[in-house]
N, C-alpha and C positions, 0 to 999 in steps of 0.2 A: 174182741176175737181175732184170731191169727189170719193170717192172709190165707187165702184159697189158692192152691195151685194145682192144676190137673193137667198131667201131660197127655197130649193125643198126637196130632200130625204135625206136619211142619208149617202149618197156618195157626197163628196164635191171636187169641183176643185177651187184650187188656181191660177190665173191669173196674170202675171207679166209683166207691160208695159216696152216698149223701154227707152232708155236712155233721159232724160231730155224730157219726153213726160207725157202721163196722162192714166187713165183707159179708157178714150174716145175711143181710137184706138181699144179697146178690145170689145167694146159693141154689134157687131154683134154677135161674137162668143159666148159673154157671154149669150145673149140671147137665142141663139139656144141652148146651153147647158143645160140650164134653162128648154126650152120647153121640152127637153128629159128628164128631171127628176132631174136632177144635182142640188145641192146646188153650187153657184158661188159667188166666193169673188175676186175681183180685187182691191187690196189697192193702195194707191196714197204713193209711198216711199219718204220720205223728204230727201234732199240732193242728191237724184237720180233722181226724176222726176221733171218736171216743176212746179214752183209756181211763178205767177207775182210778180214781184218785186225782186226776188232773182237775185244774181250778182255771178260772178266766185269764189267767195270767200265763197258761201252759199254751194258748192259742198263738200260732206263728203266723207272720204276714201270707197274703195269698200268693204271693212271688214263690214264697218257700213250698206252699203246695205244688205250684206249677212246676217248679225245678224237681221235686221227687216224683210226680207223674212222668214228667220228661224223662227222668233217670230210667223208671221202669220200663218205658217204652224202649229206651235205646237198649237197654240188657235184653229186651226178648227179642228186639230186630238184630242182634248180634247172633241169637242163636236160630231164630226161625224165618222162613222165606217171606212171610207176609205178616203183618200185625195189624189187627183191627181194633178199635176202641168203643167202649161204651161206659155209659154213666147214667146214674139216677140222681134226678133232683139236681143239688148244686154239682154231685159228680159228672152230670151232663155238661153242665157249665164249664167245670175244670175239663173235661174232654174237649169241649170248643176252643178253650185257651191253648192247650197242645196242639191242635188241629191247624191253628191258624199259623203256627211256626214251623210244623212238619210238612205242610203241603203233600206232594205225592207220597213222601214217606210212608204215610197212612194209609193203607188200603180201603178202609171203610169205617163208618161211624153209625152207632147206633143211640139214640138220644132219646133218654127216657124220663118223662114227667120234667123236661127242661124247664129251669127257674130262673127268668131272667127278671121278672116281677114278682113279687109276694101280693097277689091281687086275687086269690081263690075266694070262693063263697065262705071259707070257714076261717078267715084272719080276722080276729078280733079288732075292734075301732081303735083300741088304744094301742095296737103294734106301730102306729104311727109317730108314736111319741118316742119311739127308741133314738129318733135323731137327737133328741136333747140328752139322751143317756151316753150317746156315742162320745160327749166332749166332757164328760164330768165324772167324777170319782164314782158315781153311780154305776157306771158300766162294769165294774168289777164286783158289784154286790147283786143287781137284779138279775135275773135268768128268766127266759120265757117258757113256762112249764107246757109240754106237750099235753094236748087233751082229747078227748075224743072228737072225732071218729078216729083219730091215730093214723089217718091216711087210708083206711080200709072200708070198704064197702061191705065186706063179709061180716056179718053181725057176730058169728060164731068164733070167728078169729079174733075181731074187735074185742069181745069180752076177756078172753086170754091174755092180750094185750094189757088191757086195764088192771087185770089182776098182776101181771108181771110189772108194770109202771108203778103201782101203789106200794111194793116193797124191793125194788130193785132201780139202779140208776139207769138201766138201758134194759132193751128188748132186741128183737129181730128187726124193728121198725126205727131203731136209733136210741139216741140218749133220751131219758125222760126229761130233760132241761136242755135249751139252747142258751149260751150266754151271749152278752151284746158284742163282746170283742169277736166272736167267731160270725155273728150276723153282719159286723161293720165289715170285717175283712171279705166275707162273700159278696158284699154289695159292690165294694172296690173291684173284685175280678169281674163282676157282672159288667160294670162300666168299661173295663179293658176289653172284654169279650165283645160287647155289642158295637165297638168302634173298629175291632179287628176281623169280624167276621167275614168280611168278603174276601180275606185271604185264604180261607179253606177251600180245598178243591177236593177232598175225598168224598166219594159217593155216602149219602146220609140217609138213614131212615128216621123219620120222627115219631115215636109212639107216645100218645098222650090220651088221658081219660078226660071225655067230655066236661066229665062232672068233679075234676081235680079241685080240691078245697084250698089247696095252697096256691097253685099257678094255673091260672085261667087258660082257656084256648088262644087268648091273645099271644101267649109266648111261643106257639106254635106257628101263628101267622107271621110273627117277626122273625123268627129263624128261617123259615122257608123264602120269605122275600128278603133277606139281607145275606145269607150263607151264598159263599161263591161257588159250591158245588154244583157242577152241571146236571148231576141225578140227584134228584131229592123225592122222596117218598113219605107221605103222612098215613099214618093208621090212627084214627081215632077210637078208642076203647067205650063201650056202652056200659059195663058192668063194674067200674072200678072206681076207686077215687085216685089220691096221689101214690101210695105204694104200690103201682102195678107190677113190680115183680113178685109180690107174694098176695096179691088180692086176687079177685074172682078170675080176672082174664090172664093169670101169670102165664098160662099155657100157649095162649096167643101171642103174648109178648115174644115168648122164646121162639115159636115157629115161624113169626115173622120175622125175627132178627136173622133166624137161621136161614130162612129162605131168601132173603137179601144178601147175607154174607155168600151164600153158594151161588148165587148169580153174579155178583160182582167181585169175588175174590177166586172161588173155585173156577167158574167158568170163563174168567178173564184169559185172552190169550197168551198173556205175558206171565201167567202162573200156571201152567199146564206142561 
């Protein structure tokens, strides 16, 4: 899917999609932020996101993802008074990576299903074998196929995604497969973020599902304990799995983000 760009006020929000996914998974929160008056931009990042016809060799180093996200931020900063950043899953990790570099230039962060460990209840036991595949030709052959529940607690939506995944390469929750080079680069970025999180200063809201099947609440605890931000709010969801921007709690995700941004951006004395 192409980038989402919704023009609004002088306060902009950069939204970063998940690994080998697309801006489609961010549409609900993008629309709600726009309705609240924000300019919203959700780019598709080449070498990180899903593009039809890509191969494992199309994956670029995580430093390129970081540079692309940083370039998108700089572009918005040249046009708008403030720029906040949000990300979903590895997109939240990518948001943290640029936040560590941007410091006070970033007005706020919304971290959605932040993934620093793949340790949720839905991770299959054999996923640990990926470390063997990272350093062999097998890395360009094997792909981890997405399976139910597809990050969704909503059964009706899950059935629809299952049908989509059965005959398409992707859906609104991302690609039907994740290849090993992409996962390896994501884990390299995760290692960087864990070491640099103390440099982040932007006010941050962390929104996470208690039953996240990909990344357990351990991820929330780590971020809240190690991030350098003086203002940190945690919101735990009770009716969603990993894909919180499209699952049952999507309205709550949007409203909590909007309220947090309104408080720490619009109500800030330097932004009035």
